[in-house]
N, CA and C atoms of all chains as a GROMACS GRO file, in nm:
protein
  615
    1MET      N    1   5.678   6.923  18.003
    1MET     CA    2   5.797   6.929  17.918
    1MET      C    3   5.844   7.071  17.896
    2VAL      N    4   5.749   7.163  17.875
    2VAL     CA    5   5.787   7.303  17.851
    2VAL      C    6   5.851   7.363  17.976
    3PHE      N    7   5.807   7.312  18.094
    3PHE     CA    8   5.866   7.358  18.220
    3PHE      C    9   6.015   7.323  18.227
    4PHE      N   10   6.050   7.201  18.180
    4PHE     CA   11   6.191   7.161  18.178
    4PHE      C   12   6.272   7.253  18.086
    5LEU      N   13   6.212   7.288  17.971
    5LEU     CA   14   6.283   7.377  17.878
    5LEU      C   15   6.307   7.514  17.940
    6ILE      N   16   6.208   7.563  18.019
    6ILE     CA   17   6.226   7.694  18.084
    6ILE      C   18   6.340   7.688  18.185
    7ILE      N   19   6.347   7.576  18.262
    7ILE     CA   20   6.454   7.563  18.362
    7ILE      C   21   6.591   7.562  18.294
    8ILE      N   22   6.603   7.485  18.182
    8ILE     CA   23   6.732   7.478  18.113
    8ILE      C   24   6.769   7.614  18.053
    9GLY      N   25   6.668   7.687  18.002
    9GLY     CA   26   6.695   7.820  17.949
    9GLY      C   27   6.746   7.917  18.054
   10LEU      N   28   6.690   7.908  18.177
   10LEU     CA   29   6.740   7.991  18.287
   10LEU      C   30   6.886   7.961  18.315
   11GLY      N   31   6.922   7.831  18.313
   11GLY     CA   32   7.062   7.794  18.338
   11GLY      C   33   7.154   7.851  18.232
   12ILE      N   34   7.113   7.844  18.106
   12ILE     CA   35   7.198   7.897  17.998
   12ILE      C   36   7.214   8.049  18.013
   13ILE      N   37   7.106   8.118  18.056
   13ILE     CA   38   7.116   8.264  18.072
   13ILE      C   39   7.216   8.300  18.183
   14LEU      N   40   7.214   8.222  18.296
   14LEU     CA   41   7.310   8.248  18.404
   14LEU      C   42   7.453   8.230  18.356
   15CYS      N   43   7.476   8.122  18.277
   15CYS     CA   44   7.612   8.099  18.227
   15CYS      C   45   7.655   8.210  18.132
   16ILE      N   46   7.562   8.263  18.052
   16ILE     CA   47   7.600   8.368  17.957
   16ILE      C   48   7.634   8.497  18.032
   17ILE      N   49   7.563   8.523  18.145
   17ILE     CA   50   7.599   8.640  18.227
   17ILE      C   51   7.742   8.627  18.279
   18ARG      N   52   7.778   8.504  18.327
   18ARG     CA   53   7.914   8.484  18.376
   18ARG      C   54   8.014   8.497  18.261
   19MET      N   55   7.974   8.453  18.142
   19MET     CA   56   8.064   8.463  18.027
   19MET      C   57   8.092   8.608  17.991
   20ILE      N   58   7.993   8.696  18.012
   20ILE     CA   59   8.016   8.838  17.982
   20ILE      C   60   8.096   8.905  18.094
   21LYS      N   61   8.064   8.871  18.223
   21LYS     CA   62   8.128   8.940  18.334
   21LYS      C   63   8.267   8.890  18.367
   22GLY      N   64   8.294   8.759  18.335
   22GLY     CA   65   8.410   8.690  18.391
   22GLY      C   66   8.541   8.764  18.385
   23PRO      N   67   8.612   8.778  18.497
   23PRO     CA   68   8.733   8.862  18.497
   23PRO      C   69   8.848   8.804  18.417
   24THR      N   70   8.864   8.671  18.415
   24THR     CA   71   8.976   8.614  18.341
   24THR      C   72   8.925   8.530  18.224
   25ALA      N   73   9.022   8.482  18.143
   25ALA     CA   74   8.983   8.400  18.027
   25ALA      C   75   8.939   8.262  18.071
   26ALA      N   76   8.994   8.211  18.184
   26ALA     CA   77   8.957   8.077  18.229
   26ALA      C   78   8.811   8.072  18.272
   27ASP      N   79   8.761   8.181  18.333
   27ASP     CA   80   8.619   8.186  18.370
   27ASP      C   81   8.529   8.170  18.249
   28ARG      N   82   8.568   8.242  18.142
   28ARG     CA   83   8.485   8.233  18.021
   28ARG      C   84   8.491   8.094  17.960
   29ALA      N   85   8.609   8.030  17.968
   29ALA     CA   86   8.620   7.894  17.912
   29ALA      C   87   8.534   7.796  17.991
   30ILE      N   88   8.531   7.813  18.125
   30ILE     CA   89   8.449   7.724  18.208
   30ILE      C   90   8.301   7.745  18.178
   31ALA      N   91   8.262   7.872  18.159
   31ALA     CA   92   8.122   7.899  18.126
   31ALA      C   93   8.084   7.837  17.992
   32VAL      N   94   8.176   7.842  17.894
   32VAL     CA   95   8.148   7.782  17.763
   32VAL      C   96   8.134   7.631  17.777
   33ASP      N   97   8.220   7.569  17.861
   33ASP     CA   98   8.212   7.424  17.882
   33ASP      C   99   8.077   7.385  17.940
   34THR      N  100   8.032   7.462  18.041
   34THR     CA  101   7.903   7.432  18.102
   34THR      C  102   7.788   7.449  18.003
   35VAL      N  103   7.796   7.555  17.921
   35VAL     CA  104   7.689   7.577  17.824
   35VAL      C  105   7.682   7.463  17.723
   36THR      N  106   7.799   7.412  17.679
   36THR     CA  107   7.794   7.302  17.582
   36THR      C  108   7.735   7.176  17.643
   37THR      N  109   7.770   7.147  17.769
   37THR     CA  110   7.713   7.026  17.832
   37THR      C  111   7.561   7.040  17.848
   38ILE      N  112   7.516   7.163  17.883
   38ILE     CA  113   7.372   7.184  17.897
   38ILE      C  114   7.303   7.169  17.762
   39ILE      N  115   7.370   7.216  17.655
   39ILE     CA  116   7.305   7.212  17.524
   39ILE      C  117   7.295   7.069  17.472
   40VAL      N  118   7.391   6.981  17.509
   40VAL     CA  119   7.379   6.840  17.471
   40VAL      C  120   7.252   6.779  17.532
   41ALA      N  121   7.230   6.805  17.661
   41ALA     CA  122   7.108   6.754  17.725
   41ALA      C  123   6.983   6.815  17.662
   42LEU      N  124   6.992   6.946  17.627
   42LEU     CA  125   6.876   7.014  17.568
   42LEU      C  126   6.842   6.955  17.431
   43LEU      N  127   6.946   6.915  17.354
   43LEU     CA  128   6.920   6.858  17.222
   43LEU      C  129   6.848   6.724  17.233
   44VAL      N  130   6.890   6.640  17.332
   44VAL     CA  131   6.821   6.512  17.349
   44VAL      C  132   6.676   6.534  17.390
   45LEU      N  133   6.653   6.633  17.479
   45LEU     CA  134   6.516   6.662  17.523
   45LEU      C  135   6.430   6.715  17.407
   46LEU      N  136   6.489   6.799  17.322
   46LEU     CA  137   6.415   6.850  17.206
   46LEU      C  138   6.384   6.737  17.108
   47GLY      N  139   6.478   6.641  17.095
   47GLY     CA  140   6.452   6.526  17.009
   47GLY      C  141   6.335   6.444  17.058
   48PHE      N  142   6.322   6.433  17.191
   48PHE     CA  143   6.204   6.362  17.244
   48PHE      C  144   6.076   6.441  17.220
   49ILE      N  145   6.083   6.574  17.235
   49ILE     CA  146   5.961   6.653  17.221
   49ILE      C  147   5.912   6.653  17.076
   50PHE      N  148   6.008   6.667  16.979
   50PHE     CA  149   5.968   6.669  16.838
   50PHE      C  150   5.958   6.531  16.777
   51GLN      N  151   5.997   6.425  16.853
   51GLN     CA  152   5.997   6.287  16.802
   51GLN      C  153   6.087   6.270  16.679
   52ARG      N  154   6.208   6.326  16.685
   52ARG     CA  155   6.305   6.311  16.577
   52ARG      C  156   6.425   6.234  16.631
   53TYR      N  157   6.459   6.123  16.563
   53TYR     CA  158   6.570   6.039  16.608
   53TYR      C  159   6.704   6.102  16.573
   54VAL      N  160   6.706   6.193  16.472
   54VAL     CA  161   6.831   6.249  16.422
   54VAL      C  162   6.900   6.335  16.527
   55TYR      N  163   6.821   6.392  16.620
   55TYR     CA  164   6.878   6.483  16.718
   55TYR      C  165   6.978   6.414  16.809
   56LEU      N  166   6.964   6.281  16.826
   56LEU     CA  167   7.061   6.209  16.910
   56LEU      C  168   7.198   6.210  16.842
   57ASP      N  169   7.202   6.188  16.710
   57ASP     CA  170   7.330   6.195  16.638
   57ASP      C  171   7.392   6.334  16.650
   58VAL      N  172   7.306   6.436  16.635
   58VAL     CA  173   7.356   6.574  16.645
   58VAL      C  174   7.419   6.598  16.782
   59SER      N  175   7.353   6.550  16.888
   59SER     CA  176   7.407   6.577  17.022
   59SER      C  177   7.537   6.501  17.046
   60LEU      N  178   7.550   6.378  16.990
   60LEU     CA  179   7.674   6.302  17.008
   60LEU      C  180   7.791   6.373  16.941
   61VAL      N  181   7.771   6.416  16.815
   61VAL     CA  182   7.879   6.485  16.743
   61VAL      C  183   7.912   6.618  16.811
   62TYR      N  184   7.810   6.686  16.862
   62TYR     CA  185   7.831   6.815  16.930
   62TYR      C  186   7.915   6.798  17.054
   63SER      N  187   7.889   6.690  17.131
   63SER     CA  188   7.967   6.669  17.253
   63SER      C  189   8.112   6.636  17.219
   64ILE      N  190   8.135   6.557  17.112
   64ILE     CA  191   8.274   6.524  17.075
   64ILE      C  192   8.349   6.650  17.032
   65ILE      N  193   8.285   6.733  16.950
   65ILE     CA  194   8.354   6.853  16.899
   65ILE      C  195   8.380   6.952  17.012
   66SER      N  196   8.286   6.964  17.108
   66SER     CA  197   8.308   7.058  17.218
   66SER      C  198   8.422   7.010  17.307
   67PHE      N  199   8.436   6.877  17.324
   67PHE     CA  200   8.545   6.823  17.405
   67PHE      C  201   8.680   6.857  17.343
   68VAL      N  202   8.693   6.835  17.212
   68VAL     CA  203   8.820   6.863  17.144
   68VAL      C  204   8.851   7.012  17.149
   69GLY      N  205   8.750   7.096  17.127
   69GLY     CA  206   8.771   7.239  17.130
   69GLY      C  207   8.813   7.290  17.266
   70LEU      N  208   8.756   7.230  17.372
   70LEU     CA  209   8.794   7.273  17.506
   70LEU      C  210   8.936   7.232  17.540
   71ILE      N  211   8.979   7.114  17.493
   71ILE     CA  212   9.119   7.074  17.515
   71ILE      C  213   9.213   7.172  17.446
   72ALA      N  214   9.176   7.217  17.325
   72ALA     CA  215   9.260   7.314  17.254
   72ALA      C  216   9.267   7.446  17.328
   73ILE      N  217   9.152   7.493  17.384
   73ILE     CA  218   9.152   7.619  17.459
   73ILE      C  219   9.241   7.608  17.582
   74ALA      N  220   9.234   7.493  17.651
   74ALA     CA  221   9.314   7.475  17.773
   74ALA      C  222   9.462   7.472  17.740
   75ARG      N  223   9.496   7.410  17.628
   75ARG     CA  224   9.638   7.407  17.590
   75ARG      C  225   9.688   7.546  17.556
   76TYR      N  226   9.601   7.626  17.493
   76TYR     CA  227   9.639   7.764  17.463
   76TYR      C  228   9.659   7.844  17.592
   77LEU      N  229   9.573   7.822  17.693
   77LEU     CA  230   9.588   7.895  17.819
   77LEU      C  231   9.715   7.854  17.892
   78GLU      N  232   9.754   7.725  17.875
   78GLU     CA  233   9.866   7.675  17.954
   78GLU      C  234  10.000   7.719  17.895
   79LYS      N  235  10.018   7.700  17.765
   79LYS     CA  236  10.150   7.722  17.708
   79LYS      C  237  10.152   7.827  17.598
   80GLY      N  238  10.040   7.865  17.542
   80GLY     CA  239  10.042   7.943  17.420
   80GLY      C  240  10.050   7.849  17.302
   81ILE      N  241  10.017   7.898  17.184
   81ILE     CA  242  10.007   7.808  17.069
   81ILE      C  243  10.146   7.767  17.017
   82MET      N  244   5.177   4.974  18.234
   82MET     CA  245   5.320   4.948  18.219
   82MET      C  246   5.387   5.064  18.146
   83ASN      N  247   5.331   5.098  18.030
   83ASN     CA  248   5.394   5.202  17.950
   83ASN      C  249   5.387   5.340  18.016
   84SER      N  250   5.267   5.371  18.072
   84SER     CA  251   5.252   5.502  18.137
   84SER      C  252   5.335   5.508  18.264
   85ASN      N  253   5.353   5.392  18.328
   85ASN     CA  254   5.435   5.388  18.450
   85ASN      C  255   5.580   5.423  18.418
   86MET      N  256   5.634   5.361  18.309
   86MET     CA  257   5.771   5.392  18.266
   86MET      C  258   5.784   5.540  18.230
   87GLU      N  259   5.679   5.593  18.166
   87GLU     CA  260   5.685   5.734  18.124
   87GLU      C  261   5.690   5.827  18.246
   88MET      N  262   5.615   5.788  18.352
   88MET     CA  263   5.617   5.871  18.472
   88MET      C  264   5.754   5.869  18.538
   89ILE      N  265   5.815   5.748  18.545
   89ILE     CA  266   5.949   5.738  18.605
   89ILE      C  267   6.049   5.822  18.525
   90GLY      N  268   6.042   5.813  18.391
   90GLY     CA  269   6.132   5.890  18.307
   90GLY      C  270   6.113   6.040  18.323
   91THR      N  271   5.988   6.084  18.338
   91THR     CA  272   5.964   6.227  18.356
   91THR      C  273   6.023   6.278  18.487
   92ILE      N  274   6.009   6.195  18.594
   92ILE     CA  275   6.065   6.237  18.724
   92ILE      C  276   6.217   6.247  18.714
   93ILE      N  277   6.281   6.146  18.650
   93ILE     CA  278   6.427   6.149  18.640
   93ILE      C  279   6.474   6.268  18.558
   94THR      N  280   6.402   6.297  18.449
   94THR     CA  281   6.440   6.412  18.367
   94THR      C  282   6.424   6.544  18.443
   95GLY      N  283   6.319   6.554  18.525
   95GLY     CA  284   6.300   6.675  18.603
   95GLY      C  285   6.411   6.696  18.704
   96VAL      N  286   6.454   6.587  18.771
   96VAL     CA  287   6.564   6.599  18.866
   96VAL      C  288   6.693   6.642  18.793
   97GLY      N  289   6.714   6.586  18.672
   97GLY     CA  290   6.832   6.623  18.595
   97GLY      C  291   6.833   6.769  18.555
   98THR      N  292   6.718   6.823  18.513
   98THR     CA  293   6.715   6.965  18.476
   98THR      C  294   6.737   7.054  18.597
   99LEU      N  295   6.687   7.009  18.715
   99LEU     CA  296   6.714   7.088  18.836
   99LEU      C  297   6.863   7.092  18.866
  100PHE      N  298   6.931   6.976  18.846
  100PHE     CA  299   7.076   6.976  18.868
  100PHE      C  300   7.148   7.066  18.770
  101LEU      N  301   7.099   7.071  18.644
  101LEU     CA  302   7.161   7.161  18.546
  101LEU      C  303   7.147   7.307  18.590
  102LEU      N  304   7.027   7.343  18.641
  102LEU     CA  305   7.006   7.480  18.689
  102LEU      C  306   7.097   7.512  18.806
  103LEU      N  307   7.113   7.413  18.901
  103LEU     CA  308   7.199   7.438  19.017
  103LEU      C  309   7.345   7.455  18.974
  104GLY      N  310   7.388   7.378  18.873
  104GLY     CA  311   7.526   7.390  18.826
  104GLY      C  312   7.553   7.527  18.767
  105SER      N  313   7.459   7.578  18.686
  105SER     CA  314   7.485   7.709  18.628
  105SER      C  315   7.469   7.820  18.732
  106LEU      N  316   7.388   7.794  18.837
  106LEU     CA  317   7.382   7.892  18.948
  106LEU      C  318   7.517   7.897  19.019
  107GLY      N  319   7.583   7.780  19.034
  107GLY     CA  320   7.716   7.778  19.094
  107GLY      C  321   7.817   7.852  19.007
  108ILE      N  322   7.806   7.836  18.874
  108ILE     CA  323   7.894   7.911  18.784
  108ILE      C  324   7.876   8.061  18.806
  109TYR      N  325   7.750   8.103  18.829
  109TYR     CA  326   7.725   8.246  18.843
  109TYR      C  327   7.769   8.299  18.979
  110ARG      N  328   7.754   8.219  19.087
  110ARG     CA  329   7.770   8.274  19.222
  110ARG      C  330   7.907   8.255  19.284
  111MET      N  331   7.982   8.150  19.242
  111MET     CA  332   8.105   8.117  19.313
  111MET      C  333   8.213   8.223  19.294
  112PRO      N  334   8.303   8.241  19.393
  112PRO     CA  335   8.393   8.356  19.389
  112PRO      C  336   8.522   8.337  19.310
  113ASP      N  337   8.556   8.213  19.271
  113ASP     CA  338   8.692   8.186  19.225
  113ASP      C  339   8.686   8.094  19.104
  114VAL      N  340   8.795   8.089  19.028
  114VAL     CA  341   8.796   8.001  18.911
  114VAL      C  342   8.783   7.856  18.952
  115TYR      N  343   8.854   7.816  19.057
  115TYR     CA  344   8.859   7.674  19.095
  115TYR      C  345   8.726   7.630  19.156
  116ASN      N  346   8.665   7.720  19.235
  116ASN     CA  347   8.531   7.689  19.287
  116ASN      C  348   8.430   7.674  19.175
  117ARG      N  349   8.446   7.758  19.072
  117ARG     CA  350   8.352   7.748  18.958
  117ARG      C  351   8.371   7.618  18.884
  118VAL      N  352   8.497   7.572  18.872
  118VAL     CA  353   8.520   7.443  18.808
  118VAL      C  354   8.449   7.332  18.884
  119GLN      N  355   8.465   7.332  19.018
  119GLN     CA  356   8.399   7.230  19.100
  119GLN      C  357   8.249   7.229  19.079
  120ALA      N  358   8.187   7.347  19.104
  120ALA     CA  359   8.040   7.355  19.101
  120ALA      C  360   7.987   7.321  18.963
  121GLY      N  361   8.047   7.382  18.861
  121GLY     CA  362   7.998   7.360  18.727
  121GLY      C  363   8.009   7.216  18.683
  122THR      N  364   8.126   7.154  18.705
  122THR     CA  365   8.145   7.022  18.648
  122THR      C  366   8.063   6.915  18.718
  123LYS      N  367   8.065   6.914  18.852
  123LYS     CA  368   7.992   6.806  18.921
  123LYS      C  369   7.844   6.811  18.891
  124CYS      N  370   7.783   6.929  18.913
  124CYS     CA  371   7.638   6.939  18.894
  124CYS      C  372   7.601   6.915  18.749
  125THR      N  373   7.681   6.965  18.655
  125THR     CA  374   7.641   6.953  18.515
  125THR      C  375   7.655   6.810  18.466
  126THR      N  376   7.759   6.738  18.514
  126THR     CA  377   7.773   6.598  18.471
  126THR      C  378   7.655   6.514  18.518
  127LEU      N  379   7.621   6.528  18.647
  127LEU     CA  380   7.508   6.449  18.699
  127LEU      C  381   7.377   6.490  18.631
  128GLY      N  382   7.358   6.622  18.611
  128GLY     CA  383   7.234   6.667  18.550
  128GLY      C  384   7.217   6.619  18.408
  129ALA      N  385   7.325   6.626  18.328
  129ALA     CA  386   7.314   6.580  18.189
  129ALA      C  387   7.292   6.430  18.184
  130PHE      N  388   7.361   6.356  18.272
  130PHE     CA  389   7.343   6.210  18.275
  130PHE      C  390   7.198   6.173  18.305
  131LEU      N  391   7.141   6.238  18.410
  131LEU     CA  392   7.004   6.204  18.449
  131LEU      C  393   6.905   6.245  18.340
  132THR      N  394   6.927   6.363  18.278
  132THR     CA  395   6.833   6.408  18.175
  132THR      C  396   6.831   6.313  18.056
  133ILE      N  397   6.952   6.273  18.010
  133ILE     CA  398   6.958   6.191  17.888
  133ILE      C  399   6.906   6.051  17.915
  134VAL      N  400   6.942   5.993  18.032
  134VAL     CA  401   6.891   5.858  18.063
  134VAL      C  402   6.740   5.861  18.088
  135GLY      N  403   6.689   5.973  18.142
  135GLY     CA  404   6.545   5.986  18.161
  135GLY      C  405   6.470   5.986  18.030
  136VAL      N  406   6.526   6.056  17.928
  136VAL     CA  407   6.465   6.052  17.795
  136VAL      C  408   6.469   5.911  17.738
  137GLY      N  409   6.580   5.838  17.763
  137GLY     CA  410   6.589   5.700  17.716
  137GLY      C  411   6.489   5.609  17.783
  138ILE      N  412   6.453   5.638  17.909
  138ILE     CA  413   6.353   5.555  17.976
  138ILE      C  414   6.213   5.588  17.923
  139MET      N  415   6.191   5.717  17.893
  139MET     CA  416   6.059   5.754  17.839
  139MET      C  417   6.035   5.693  17.701
  140GLN      N  418   6.144   5.678  17.622
  140GLN     CA  419   6.130   5.628  17.485
  140GLN      C  420   6.217   5.502  17.473
  141PRO      N  421   6.163   5.382  17.501
  141PRO     CA  422   6.250   5.265  17.518
  141PRO      C  423   6.326   5.224  17.393
  142GLU      N  424   6.283   5.266  17.270
  142GLU     CA  425   6.360   5.228  17.152
  142GLU      C  426   6.491   5.303  17.145
  143TRP      N  427   6.502   5.418  17.211
  143TRP     CA  428   6.622   5.501  17.204
  143TRP      C  429   6.719   5.472  17.316
  144PHE      N  430   6.690   5.371  17.400
  144PHE     CA  431   6.762   5.362  17.527
  144PHE      C  432   6.912   5.346  17.509
  145TRP      N  433   6.954   5.256  17.414
  145TRP     CA  434   7.098   5.228  17.404
  145TRP      C  435   7.176   5.347  17.352
  146LYS      N  436   7.117   5.420  17.256
  146LYS     CA  437   7.190   5.535  17.203
  146LYS      C  438   7.203   5.646  17.308
  147THR      N  439   7.095   5.668  17.386
  147THR     CA  440   7.106   5.770  17.491
  147THR      C  441   7.207   5.727  17.597
  148LEU      N  442   7.216   5.595  17.620
  148LEU     CA  443   7.314   5.548  17.719
  148LEU      C  444   7.456   5.574  17.669
  149ILE      N  445   7.479   5.559  17.538
  149ILE     CA  446   7.613   5.586  17.483
  149ILE      C  447   7.648   5.734  17.500
  150ILE      N  448   7.552   5.824  17.470
  150ILE     CA  449   7.579   5.968  17.485
  150ILE      C  450   7.608   6.002  17.631
  151ALA      N  451   7.529   5.943  17.723
  151ALA     CA  452   7.548   5.972  17.866
  151ALA      C  453   7.683   5.922  17.913
  152LEU      N  454   7.725   5.803  17.867
  152LEU     CA  455   7.855   5.751  17.910
  152LEU      C  456   7.969   5.837  17.854
  153PHE      N  457   7.952   5.887  17.731
  153PHE     CA  458   8.057   5.974  17.677
  153PHE      C  459   8.069   6.102  17.758
  154ILE      N  460   7.954   6.160  17.798
  154ILE     CA  461   7.960   6.281  17.882
  154ILE      C  462   8.024   6.248  18.017
  155LEU      N  463   7.990   6.131  18.072
  155LEU     CA  464   8.043   6.092  18.203
  155LEU      C  465   8.194   6.075  18.198
  156ILE      N  466   8.250   6.036  18.082
  156ILE     CA  467   8.395   6.021  18.072
  156ILE      C  468   8.462   6.154  18.040
  157SER      N  469   8.407   6.229  17.944
  157SER     CA  470   8.481   6.342  17.889
  157SER      C  471   8.470   6.468  17.974
  158ASN      N  472   8.364   6.484  18.052
  158ASN     CA  473   8.345   6.610  18.125
  158ASN      C  474   8.445   6.628  18.239
  159PRO      N  475   8.474   6.525  18.322
  159PRO     CA  476   8.577   6.543  18.425
  159PRO      C  477   8.716   6.568  18.366
  160ILE      N  478   8.745   6.504  18.249
  160ILE     CA  479   8.877   6.526  18.188
  160ILE      C  480   8.892   6.672  18.147
  161SER      N  481   8.789   6.727  18.084
  161SER     CA  482   8.802   6.865  18.036
  161SER      C  483   8.811   6.962  18.152
  162SER      N  484   8.737   6.935  18.262
  162SER     CA  485   8.744   7.028  18.375
  162SER      C  486   8.880   7.020  18.444
  163HIS      N  487   8.938   6.897  18.450
  163HIS     CA  488   9.070   6.884  18.510
  163HIS      C  489   9.174   6.958  18.428
  164VAL      N  490   9.164   6.947  18.295
  164VAL     CA  491   9.260   7.015  18.209
  164VAL      C  492   9.247   7.167  18.224
  165LEU      N  493   9.122   7.216  18.238
  165LEU     CA  494   9.103   7.361  18.254
  165LEU      C  495   9.158   7.410  18.386
  166GLY      N  496   9.136   7.333  18.495
  166GLY     CA  497   9.189   7.375  18.625
  166GLY      C  498   9.340   7.378  18.625
  167ARG      N  499   9.400   7.277  18.562
  167ARG     CA  500   9.546   7.271  18.556
  167ARG      C  501   9.601   7.388  18.473
  168ALA      N  502   9.532   7.420  18.363
  168ALA     CA  503   9.579   7.530  18.279
  168ALA      C  504   9.568   7.663  18.351
  169SER      N  505   9.457   7.682  18.428
  169SER     CA  506   9.443   7.810  18.498
  169SER      C  507   9.541   7.820  18.614
  170LEU      N  508   9.581   7.706  18.673
  170LEU     CA  509   9.683   7.711  18.778
  170LEU      C  510   9.820   7.744  18.719
  171LYS      N  511   9.850   7.686  18.603
  171LYS     CA  512   9.982   7.710  18.544
  171LYS      C  513   9.992   7.847  18.481
  172SER      N  514   9.879   7.907  18.441
  172SER     CA  515   9.887   8.041  18.383
  172SER      C  516   9.886   8.149  18.490
  173GLY      N  517   9.889   8.108  18.620
  173GLY     CA  518   9.915   8.205  18.725
  173GLY      C  519   9.794   8.277  18.780
  174ILE      N  520   9.675   8.218  18.771
  174ILE     CA  521   9.558   8.281  18.832
  174ILE      C  522   9.561   8.252  18.982
  175PRO      N  523   9.553   8.354  19.069
  175PRO     CA  524   9.565   8.328  19.213
  175PRO      C  525   9.440   8.265  19.270
  176LEU      N  526   9.458   8.201  19.389
  176LEU     CA  527   9.343   8.145  19.459
  176LEU      C  528   9.265   8.257  19.526
  177TRP      N  529   9.149   8.220  19.583
  177TRP     CA  530   9.063   8.319  19.647
  177TRP      C  531   9.132   8.375  19.771
  178HIS      N  532   9.107   8.502  19.806
  178HIS     CA  533   9.180   8.564  19.918
  178HIS      C  534   9.135   8.511  20.053
  179LYS      N  535   9.017   8.445  20.065
  179LYS     CA  536   8.973   8.392  20.194
  179LYS      C  537   9.003   8.243  20.206
  180ARG      N  538   9.099   8.194  20.129
  180ARG     CA  539   9.127   8.050  20.132
  180ARG      C  540   9.187   8.011  20.267
  181VAL      N  541   9.173   7.883  20.304
  181VAL     CA  542   9.224   7.834  20.432
  181VAL      C  543   9.357   7.765  20.413
  182VAL      N  544   9.365   7.676  20.312
  182VAL     CA  545   9.488   7.601  20.290
  182VAL      C  546   9.525   7.611  20.142
  183ASN      N  547   9.656   7.616  20.117
  183ASN     CA  548   9.703   7.629  19.979
  183ASN      C  549   9.809   7.524  19.954
  184LYS      N  550   9.772   7.417  19.886
  184LYS     CA  551   9.869   7.311  19.859
  184LYS      C  552   9.928   7.320  19.721
  185THR      N  553   9.895   7.428  19.646
  185THR     CA  554   9.948   7.436  19.510
  185THR      C  555  10.096   7.472  19.511
  186GLU      N  556  10.149   7.528  19.624
  186GLU     CA  557  10.292   7.563  19.629
  186GLU      C  558  10.377   7.437  19.622
  187GLU      N  559  10.334   7.331  19.694
  187GLU     CA  560  10.408   7.204  19.688
  187GLU      C  561  10.408   7.150  19.545
  188PHE      N  562  10.294   7.164  19.478
  188PHE     CA  563  10.286   7.120  19.338
  188PHE      C  564  10.385   7.194  19.251
  189GLU      N  565  10.391   7.328  19.269
  189GLU     CA  566  10.484   7.406  19.188
  189GLU      C  567  10.629   7.370  19.220
  190LYS      N  568  10.660   7.347  19.351
  190LYS     CA  569  10.797   7.308  19.388
  190LYS      C  570  10.836   7.176  19.323
  191SER      N  571  10.745   7.079  19.329
  191SER     CA  572  10.779   6.949  19.271
  191SER      C  573  10.796   6.962  19.120
  192GLU      N  574  10.713   7.048  19.056
  192GLU     CA  575  10.729   7.068  18.913
  192GLU      C  576  10.865   7.130  18.883
  193ASP      N  577  10.907   7.230  18.964
  193ASP     CA  578  11.036   7.296  18.941
  193ASP      C  579  11.152   7.198  18.959
  194SER      N  580  11.144   7.115  19.067
  194SER     CA  581  11.254   7.022  19.091
  194SER      C  582  11.263   6.920  18.977
  195GLU      N  583  11.148   6.878  18.925
  195GLU     CA  584  11.153   6.786  18.812
  195GLU      C  585  11.213   6.853  18.689
  196GLN      N  586  11.179   6.979  18.670
  196GLN     CA  587  11.235   7.048  18.553
  196GLN      C  588  11.384   7.074  18.569
  197ASN      N  589  11.431   7.093  18.697
  197ASN     CA  590  11.574   7.114  18.717
  197ASN      C  591  11.653   6.985  18.701
  198LYS      N  592  11.587   6.870  18.736
  198LYS     CA  593  11.659   6.744  18.727
  198LYS      C  594  11.688   6.705  18.583
  199GLU      N  595  11.593   6.732  18.496
  199GLU     CA  596  11.604   6.678  18.360
  199GLU      C  597  11.726   6.728  18.282
  200PRO      N  598  11.757   6.860  18.281
  200PRO     CA  599  11.873   6.902  18.203
  200PRO      C  600  12.006   6.850  18.259
  201LYS      N  601  12.016   6.834  18.396
  201LYS     CA  602  12.141   6.781  18.452
  201LYS      C  603  12.168   6.640  18.399
  202GLU      N  604  12.062   6.558  18.400
  202GLU     CA  605  12.081   6.422  18.352
  202GLU      C  606  12.119   6.421  18.204
  203SER      N  607  12.062   6.515  18.129
  203SER     CA  608  12.094   6.517  17.987
  203SER      C  609  12.239   6.564  17.966
  204ASN      N  610  12.290   6.653  18.058
  204ASN     CA  611  12.428   6.699  18.043
  204ASN      C  612  12.528   6.586  18.068
  205LYS      N  613  12.493   6.502  18.170
  205LYS     CA  614  12.585   6.392  18.197
  205LYS      C  615  12.586   6.296  18.077
   0.00000   0.00000   0.00000
């Protein structure tokens, strides 16, 4: 189980490097989208490791809020507010 | 029976985490915004789906709730990536310089013709 957590942590670190380097704003938005999807999976895995059922609710709400936020970012990139 | 299910769930979760790592490697390595959208979204959707369903197989009481989360990711992730690609195309980010074919010009022409048609009809 700890091996899976290490793999997911490596993925998050790669995305954060792209988020710092990215030449345009769209690159950073894509990196944020990927990080949120990875974190939803990470929350479910942590809920299994700690045996807490509440983490599933947290990951569901987190995925909904990240979806709405990303739609708002894309609309800002397309037309301005 | 129980340990068998746990082994299957562990294998599925491991494959899912590998897909998550490959997706973020694509985010890091790809040369263009649109290539990054492709690599990131496909690999991450499959990886998150496999990871969450694998946890649901390991813990059978949680199966239906994990299936709901996985289905929501399966629906919402392609929508958000499509919206981001469309926004980056409309905000004028160029394609990669080694591209072979560029069909976005036809898209822009059709958008322009549609925008030109609408005010004429409203004037009549």
